[in-house]
C-alpha positions in Angstrom: 0.0 -0.2 0.0 1.3 3.3 -1.1 1.3 6.1 1.7 -1.7 8.0 -0.4 -4.1 4.7 -0.6 -4.0 4.9 3.1 -4.3 8.7 3.3 -7.5 8.7 1.1 -8.5 5.7 3.1 -8.3 7.4 6.7 -10.3 10.4 4.7 -13.5 8.1 4.4 -13.8 7.2 8.7 -15.9 10.6 9.2 -19.0 10.5 9.1 -19.9 14.5 9.1 -18.8 16.1 6.3 -15.4 18.2 5.9 -15.0 20.8 3.6 -11.6 19.0 1.6 -10.8 23.1 0.5 -10.6 24.7 4.1 -9.6 21.2 5.9 -6.0 21.5 8.1 -6.0 17.3 7.3 -3.2 18.0 4.5 0.6 16.4 3.8 2.5 18.6 5.6 6.1 17.1 4.3 7.5 14.4 2.2 6.2 12.0 -0.7 2.9 9.9 -0.7 3.9 7.6 -3.7 6.2 5.9 -1.5 5.2 2.5 0.7 4.0 2.5 3.8 4.8 -0.5 6.2 5.2 1.3 9.3 3.2 4.0 10.8 4.0 6.1 13.7 1.2 8.2 15.7 1.2 11.2 17.7 -0.6 14.3 19.5 2.1 16.6 18.8 4.8 16.7 16.1 7.4 17.8 18.1 11.3 18.0 17.4 11.7 15.1 19.6 8.4 12.7 18.2 10.0 13.2 14.5 13.7 12.2 15.8 12.1 8.9 17.7 10.1 7.9 14.6 12.8 8.3 12.1 15.3 6.3 14.4 12.3 3.7 14.5 12.1 3.4 11.1 8.6 4.9 10.0 7.5 5.6 6.5 4.5 7.8 7.7 3.8 10.0 10.9 0.4 10.7 11.5 0.2 14.0 13.9 -3.5 15.4 15.7 -1.9 19.1 15.8 -0.2 21.6 13.8 3.9 20.8 12.7 4.8 24.9 12.9 2.3 26.3 15.7 -0.5 27.5 13.6 -3.5 25.9 12.5 -3.1 25.8 8.9 0.1 25.5 8.9 1.0 28.6 7.0 5.1 28.9 7.2 6.2 31.7 8.6 9.7 33.0 8.1 10.9 32.5 11.5 13.9 30.7 12.3 12.8 28.1 14.9 10.2 27.1 12.3 13.5 26.3 9.5 15.3 24.5 11.8 12.4 22.5 12.5 12.0 22.1 8.8 15.3 20.9 8.4 14.8 18.4 11.2 11.7 17.1 9.1 13.4 16.8 5.7 16.4 14.7 7.2 14.1 12.1 8.8 12.6 11.2 5.7 9.1 11.1 7.1 5.8 11.9 5.1 3.9 13.8 8.0 0.0 14.2 7.6 -2.6 15.7 9.7 -5.6 13.9 11.1 -7.4 16.8 12.6 -10.7 17.4 11.3 -11.8 14.1 10.1 -11.0 12.5 13.6 -13.5 15.0 15.3 -16.0 14.4 12.2 -16.3 10.7 13.2 -19.3 9.6 15.0 -18.6 9.2 17.8 -15.6 11.9 17.8 -12.9 9.3 17.9 -10.8 11.6 20.3 -13.7 12.0 22.3 -14.1 7.9 22.2 -10.7 7.5 22.7 -10.5 9.8 26.1 -13.7 8.2 27.2 -12.3 5.0 26.6 -9.0 5.3 28.3 -10.9 7.5 31.1 -12.7 4.3 32.0 -15.7 6.4 32.7 -19.1 4.1 32.9 -21.8 6.2 30.9 -23.0 6.1 27.8 -22.2 8.8 24.7 -25.0 11.1 24.0 -25.5 13.8 21.0 -22.9 15.9 19.4 -23.2 19.7 20.4 -20.9 20.8 18.0 -17.6 20.7 16.2 -14.7 19.1 19.0 -18.2 18.8 21.6 -20.0 16.0 22.5 -22.1 14.8 26.0 -21.6 12.3 28.1 -24.2 11.0 30.6 -22.2 9.5 33.6 -23.7 6.1 34.7 -23.3 6.9 38.4 -22.7 10.8 39.6 -19.6 11.9 40.6 -18.5 15.5 42.0 -16.0 17.2 40.1 -13.3 16.4 42.6 -13.7 12.4 42.0 -14.2 13.3 38.3 -10.9 15.3 38.4 -9.2 12.7 40.4 -10.4 9.7 37.5 -9.2 11.9 34.9 -5.5 12.4 36.7 -5.4 8.3 37.5 -6.8 6.9 34.3 -5.5 9.2 31.9 -2.0 10.0 34.1 -2.3 13.7 34.4 -0.4 15.6 36.9 -3.0 17.8 38.1 -6.5 18.8 36.6 -7.9 22.6 37.7 -10.9 23.0 38.6 -13.1 26.3 39.1 -17.0 25.8 40.5 -18.6 24.1 42.4 -16.4 20.7 43.5 -18.5 18.8 46.2 -21.9 18.1 44.6 -22.3 15.1 42.2 -23.7 15.4 39.2 -23.7 13.5 35.9 -23.8 15.7 32.2 -20.5 15.8 30.9 -19.8 18.7 28.5 -16.9 16.9 26.5 -14.5 19.6 24.8 -11.3 17.7 24.8 -8.6 20.1 23.1 -9.4 23.6 22.7 -13.1 23.9 21.0 -13.3 27.6 21.7 -16.3 29.3 23.5 -17.6 26.9 26.4 -19.6 29.3 28.6 -22.8 28.2 27.0 -22.8 24.3 28.0 -23.5 25.0 31.7 -26.8 25.9 30.5 -27.5 21.7 29.4 -24.6 20.3 31.3 -22.9 19.7 35.1 -19.3 19.5 33.8 -17.5 20.9 31.2 -14.0 19.5 30.9 -11.8 21.1 28.0 -8.4 20.7 27.2 -7.5 24.5 27.1 -10.3 27.5 28.2 -10.2 31.3 28.2 -10.4 31.6 32.3 -11.7 34.9 32.2 -14.8 33.9 30.7 -15.1 30.1 31.0 -13.8 29.9 34.5 -15.6 33.1 36.1 -19.0 31.6 34.7 -18.1 28.6 36.5 -16.9 30.5 39.8 -19.8 32.6 39.8 -22.4 29.9 39.3 -21.6 28.0 42.2 -21.6 31.1 44.3 -25.2 31.3 43.2 -26.2 27.9 44.4 -25.3 25.8 41.0 -23.8 22.6 40.9 -21.3 23.6 37.8 -17.9 23.2 37.4 -15.3 22.9 34.9 -12.6 20.9 34.5 -9.2 21.8 32.8 -7.1 18.8 31.8 -4.4 20.2 29.4 -4.2 20.3 25.8 -1.8 17.1 24.9 -3.6 15.6 27.9 -7.0 15.9 27.0 -6.6 14.3 23.3 -3.8 12.0 23.5 -6.0 9.0 24.7 -8.1 9.8 20.8 -4.5 9.2 18.8 -4.0 6.2 20.8 -7.3 4.6 20.2 -6.8 5.8 16.7 -3.8 3.3 16.6 -6.4 0.4 17.6 -8.3 1.5 14.8 -5.6 1.4 12.5 -4.3 -2.1 13.5 -7.4 -3.6 13.5 -8.2 -2.0 9.6 -5.1 -2.2 8.3 -3.4 -5.9 9.2 -0.3 -5.9 7.4 1.2 -2.4 8.6 2.6 -1.8 11.6 1.6 1.3 14.1 3.3 2.5 16.9 2.4 5.6 19.7 5.0 8.1 20.5 4.1 10.4 23.5 4.6 13.9 22.8 4.5 14.7 25.9 2.6 17.6 28.0 4.4 20.7 26.8 3.7 22.6 30.5 5.5 21.4 33.5 4.7 22.0 37.1 7.9 23.9 38.9 9.3 21.9 41.9 8.3 22.9 44.9 10.9 24.7 47.4 11.6 23.0 50.5 
């Protein structure tokens, strides 16, 4: 199978339409005409991931997020981008971004993977909009209990919470990654779970809602850790669909670190 054949097949996974003229899901580097045997998958195509995937012998690297710090990977005349382009070129990798098509699956592939690896018991319900899916817990949890579940099962150092932390709720707006404005989701959900948020808007409405007696909270997981399980899940899907190819997931790691506490 050639890389182009694999890429075109991946583009049939979605249930919701994707605008091919405006999607960010394009080949970012390398040739699509070569044969593919080994496929690396990751969240962010960091310099370290590119080097590790190249050393593993990958023909294709599938990333979920941009290579060059811009949603459409518009190339800017920056020294750091030029240096990274050189490393990509030297790796010999073909790099394809799988983002819009992943979120256009039903259920959303990233959401499905996060929920699977989180081991939350419940039911995926309606899709609210691009990148936002409702999930109803089988048994209610407090925001604090929900945060601990994510920390334990998704291996997150810490989950930040704004709002009510000690009352049980069961309806979650799953906003893994950075899907934009979220504050309106509190109308129909107990919890909003996101990777990145606008603190002055999304966190503040949760804080005031709790002060007014509502059981509302927003949980912030961090971007990479809120979507990585979706790409791990993609590896499982690919192994089932393409048994003649070899797949490996590479950790890009959380971009932010917790500073060491002073003794």
